[in-house]
N, C-alpha and C positions, 0 to 999 in steps of 0.2 A: 439633186440639190438638197442639202440638209436644211432642217428648220432650226433657226436660232432665235433666242430671246433677245430682242433689241429694245432698249429704252431710249427714247428721244426726249431730251429736256428742252422744252420750249415749243410752242405751237404757232409760231409765226410762219411767214411764207417759205422759210427754209425748213423749219421743223415739221409742219404738217405735210408738205410735199414729200419730204424724205420718208416720213412715217407711212404715208399712203403707198408710196412706191415699194417700200420694203414689204408691206402687207400684201400687195398685189403679187409680189414674187414669192409668197408663201411663208413669210416670216411671222413670228409671234411678236407683235409690237405694242408697247405701252408708251403713251405720251404723257409727260408730266408738264402741267402748265400752272404757273403761279397765279395768273389773273384771268385773261380772256383769250379764247381762241382767235387766231388771226394776227397776233403780234402787233408791233408798232405800226406797220404799214396800214393795216386794216382798222385798228382801233384809234390810233392817235397820230397817224402819219398821212400818207398820200390820199387815202379815200376820204377821210373827214375834211382834210384841207381843201380838196377839190369840191366837196359838197358846199362848204361855206363860201368859197370863191364863186360858185355857181349862184348861190343865193344873193350875194352882193351884186353880181352881174345883172340879175333879174331886177333888183331895185334900181340900178343905174338905167336899165332899159325902160322901165316904167316912167322914171323921171324925165326921160326924153321923148316920151310917146306923143306929146303935143305936136311935135313936128310932123306926125302922121295924121293929125286931126283927131287924136285920141286924148281926151283929158281925164286924168285920174286924180281925184282929190283924197286927201287924208291918208296917204301912204305912210305906214309906220312899221318899223322893224321891232317885233317882239323878240328880244334876244332869247328869252327863256323858251319860247315856242320854237325858235330857230334851232336851238341846241337840241331840243327834243326831237325835231325832225331829222337832224343829223344822226342822233343816237339811234333812231328807228332804222335808218339805212344801215348803220354799222351792225345793229342787232340782227337784221335780216341776213346780212352777209356772213357774220360769224356763225349764225345758225346753220347756214349752208355748209360751212366747213365741218361743223359738228356732225351733220348728216353724212357727209363724205367719209369721215373717219369711222362712223358707226357702220356704214355699209361695207367698208373694207375690213371690218373686224378689228379695228384699233381700239384698245382700251385707253380711256382718258382718266388720269388722276390729277386732281387739283391740289396745289400746295407748293410750298417753297422747297427746292431740292438742294441737297448737298451730298457729297460723297461720304459713304460709310467705309467703302473700299473702292478699288478701281472699277468694280463691276456691280457694286451694290449701292443703290441710291436711297437715301433717307428723305422721306417726304413728310413735311409738316403742314397740315391744313386744318380746316374747320372740324374734320372728323377725327383729328388727332394725328399721331405719327405712325407711319408704316415704312417698311423697307421693301423696295422693288429690286429684285435680283435680275441680272441680265448676263448674257454672254458678251454683248457689246453695248456701248453707250455712245449716243450721238448728242453733242451739246449744240443747241441752237438758241441761245439766250439773247441774241441780238445786241442792240446798243441802247444807250440811254442818254438824254441830254446832259451836256457838260455844264456844271454850275459855273456861274460867273465867279472868278477868283475873288474871294472875300465877300461875296454877296450870294447867299443861298436863295433857292426858290422857295417862296412860301405859298405860291399859287393863289395868293390873295391880291397883292399889289405887284409882286414880282413873279412873273410867270415863266415857266420853261416853254419850249415849243409845244410840249404836250398840253400845257395849260391853255395855250393860245388856240388850241383846236376844240376846246369846250368852253368858250367865253360866256360869262354871265353879264357882260356889258361891253359897250364900245365907247369909252370915255373920250373927252375932248383932246387930251394930251397923252399920246402914246409914244414911248421911246423903245425902239428895237435895237438891241445891242448885237452887232454882227452884220457884216456886209457880204457874207458868203451865201451859199445856196439856201440854208435854213432861214437866215435873216431876211433875204429877199422874198422868199415864199410867204413868210409871216407878214412882211410889209405889204405885199400885194393883196393878201387876204383882207387886211384892215382897210387899205385904200379902196378896194372894190366895194366896201361897205360904207364909203363916205368919209372915212377918217383921213387925217393928214399926218401919218406917222413920221417921227424923226428917226433916222437910221444912223447909229454911231458905229464907226469902224476904225481900227488901228491902221488899216492899210490905206494907200493913196487912191484906191478905186475899188469898186465892187468886184466880187468874184476874182480876187487877185491871184488865187492859186491856179486859175484856168485862163482867164482873159487877160489880154494886153490892155493898156490904157485906151488904145483906139477902139477896141471892141467894147470895152466897158462904157465909154463915153456915150455910145448910142443908147444903151440900156438905161444909164443914169438919166439921160434927158427924157426918156419915155416915162420912167418912174416919177420923175419930177413933174411931168405933165399930169400925172394922176394924183398929185398932192403930196408925194413923199419928199422929205427934206434930208439931204445927206450931210453928215459931219465926218469928214475924212481926216486921216492922220490924227485921230482923237482917241483918248483913253479915259475911261470912267475912273474917277477918283473916289466918288461916294454916291450913295443913293440916300438923299435926305428925306426925312419924315417930319411931319408936323406934330403939334402937341397931341393930336388925336391918334397918332401912330400910323397914319396913312402916308403913303409916298407922296411927296410934293414936288420933288425935282431930282434930276440927275446931274451931278456935278462932274465936270471934265477937268482933267489936268490943264493948267494954264488959266483957270478961273472962270471959264464959260459955265453957265447954268441953264439947263433945259427944263422947262416946266413939265411935270409928269404926273399923271394920275395912275398910269400903268407902265410897268417896265417888262419887256419881253426879252429873254435871253435866247439868242440864236447863234451861238459861237461854235456849235458843232456837237458831235455825239461821241461817246466813248464806249468801248466794248464792255459787256457785263461779264467780268471774269472772277469777281470776288468769291463766289461760292466754290470755286475750283482751284484753290491755291496750290494743290499738289501738281498741277499741270504747268508745263513750261510756257512762259509768255515772252513777249518781245522785251528787250532790255529797256527800251523807252516806253513808258505806259501810254504815251500819246502818239508816238511816231514809229510805227503806225498803231501800236497797242494791239491787244488781242491775244488769243491762245495760239501759240506757234504750232503749225501743222505742216505735213509734207504735201506732196502733189496729190495725194489721195484723201487729204483732210484728216489723216491719222495724227493724233496728238502724242506727246510723250511727257514723262514726268516721273516723280518718285513712285516706285512700286507699280508702274503702269506697264502692262505687257504690250509688246508691239501689236498694232492693228486691233486694239481692243477698245480704245476711246478715240472718238472723232469730234471735230468741231467744224461747223459749217455756218454760212451766212455772215452777218455783220461781225460776229465774235471771232472769226477765224483770221489769223495772219498767215497768208499762204504764199507760196512761190508763184509769181505771175509768169508763166511761160512766154507770154506775149512781150515781156520786158526782161529777158535773160534771167528769169527766175528771181527777180527782185522781190523781197518780202513786202507784201502790201495787205491792206485791209480795205474791203469795198462795202459801202453801205448803199446797196441798191437791190431792189426786188428781183431784177433779172439775174444778178449774181446769186441771190439767196436761192432761187429756184434751180439755177444751173448747178450750183455747188451741192444742193440736196440730191439731185439726180445722179451726179457723178459719185458722190459719197455712197449712195445706196448700191450702185454697181460694185464699188470697191469693197464694201463690207461683205457682200456675198462672195465675191471672187476670192477674197482672202481666206474665207472658210473653205472654199472649194479648191484651194491650191491652184487657182488660175493666176499664175504669177504675172502674165502679161496685162490682164485687166486690173489685177490688184495693185499694180504699180504704175498704171497709166497716168500720164500727166493731165492736169486740168487745163483745158483749152478755153480761155475766156478773153474776150475783147472788152476793155474798159468802156463803159457807156454811161452817159449822163444826159438828162433832158429836163426841160421845164416848160410848162404850159400855163400861162396866167393871162389875165385881162382878156378872156375869151367871150365876153358877152356879145350877143349878135350884132349890136350896133357899135361895138368898140371901134374907135378910129385907128387902133393899132393893137393887134393881139401879139402875144409873145409865145413862140413855139420853137425852141431851139433843141438841137441834138448835138452830141459830141461823141466821137468814137476814137479810141486809140490812146496815144501818149502825148503829153505836153512837153515836148523836147525840141530844141533847135530853134531855127528862125521861124517867125510867124508871118505869113502873108495873108492879109485881109483884103477881100474883094467884095464889092457891092456897096450900095448906098443905104441899106436898111429901109428900103421903101418898096416892098417890104423885106426883100431878101438880103442876106449877108452870109458870106462864106469865109472861112478861115482855114488855113492849112499849116500844120507844123512840119517843117522840113529840116531833117537832120542829115547832114553830109549828102545832100542831093536826093534823099529818099523821104517821101511823105509818110510820116509815122502817126499823124493824127489829123482829124478833120472835123469841122463844126459847120452847121448850116442852120440858119434862121429862116423860118417860114417856107420850108421846102415841101415839095409834093412827096407822096409816098415813094415814088420811084427815085426821086432825088435823095431821099433819106437812105434808101437801100444802096444807092451809089456811093454815098459818103461812107457807109459801113464797109463797102467793098474796097474803097480806097484805103481806109485805115488797115484793114486786114491784109490787103495785097501788097502794101508798102511799095508802090511803084516809084521809079525814079522820075524826077520832074525838073524841068528847066525853070528855075525860080524867076528869071527875067520874063519869060513868056507868061508865067503865072501872074506875076505882078502887073503885066500889061493888060490883063483881062479887064474889061469894063463891067462885067456882070458876073453874078454867081453862076449863072447857067454857062457862060463862056468858060469859066474856070473849071467847072465840072466836066465840060466837053474835052478838056485837055487829057483827062484820064480815061476817056471812053475807049 
């Protein structure tokens, strides 16, 4: 196996995993990172959000401790200290990534990257500008919060989802814009800390891209019991400010006005492609958006040699073999890591003329999950998983007390499955169902009284 110089741009869960794997396989690897090791997931995504939700859950538990004969007086949330605690967790974990990179001989260069040529990357940082030469380049720049149309993030009174994960206050009136995955995670984090956020969405129900109205109704009722207020089929027309320049309300089309001290945008994330304009991207910047790649994550573009530039993780628009090679983009840490490992194998195989490996398709099953309201004495935790495709007729089984199962059946074949509050074995069964695509009798499935009974049909 020959040694190649590989430059990885971005040190998130796709970038650092790919870099370490390449280094372990004997390659000379340089990672270029604009800000912090660990990427969105570790710095401003999954990890800090779960830390803040855990803190809110602790406050909720303390407030109800009198039922156990434990009285606690004077409980106060010091938001500044809370953020410092969260930052310490992130710093410890990012430090661990730095140690892993160093132990595997990966060089880290900090700064903003752009192509000088297809295999030469110009990096501008605090130390000035330098050029990093490579045989191959792997782009792992991830995604960034999408700004509200017409309303930019100032991270003062109008926060992105990133801003929501480093709060300096929990005001009385919070408006979250977006009823999808990001919006619901933000709303849950605020609700867990005692706030009563208003959630504004253009769709008729939450998680409209995945859930049916029947599924969504269960979750909406739960969120409402936690203090959230939903405004459906609603569109923001303006964010009004007072004479002091601070946000005072969110105005909706039709005349409704919601008091607001803070607005949080949670309408989605877009791929970070701007520094790499020479590469081919999807025709529609949002659907799905991203750098176009083949099944090995190799990109193409002006003056780009085949199998010399790759893109992985959130930024890559790739052919999903699970869905007849439809071009998709996935924002998930499981995909980030899996695409990194697959790309590392293909990079080496291309250089070693191993055509079978160099052109091997990427096998990935779409996967989403959420876990919120998990405090020890919570009357209802949320812990759902979904595997597969959202296509065909949806059969929902169970009463959400606590379990709920849903199955997407296309022409008699189950192509997707979701489970709320499942055991580890049941979650594995859901994944196996989605990947196995078994035939199913819809009437028998519909007749099942419980999620367990429905799962047993596929056993």
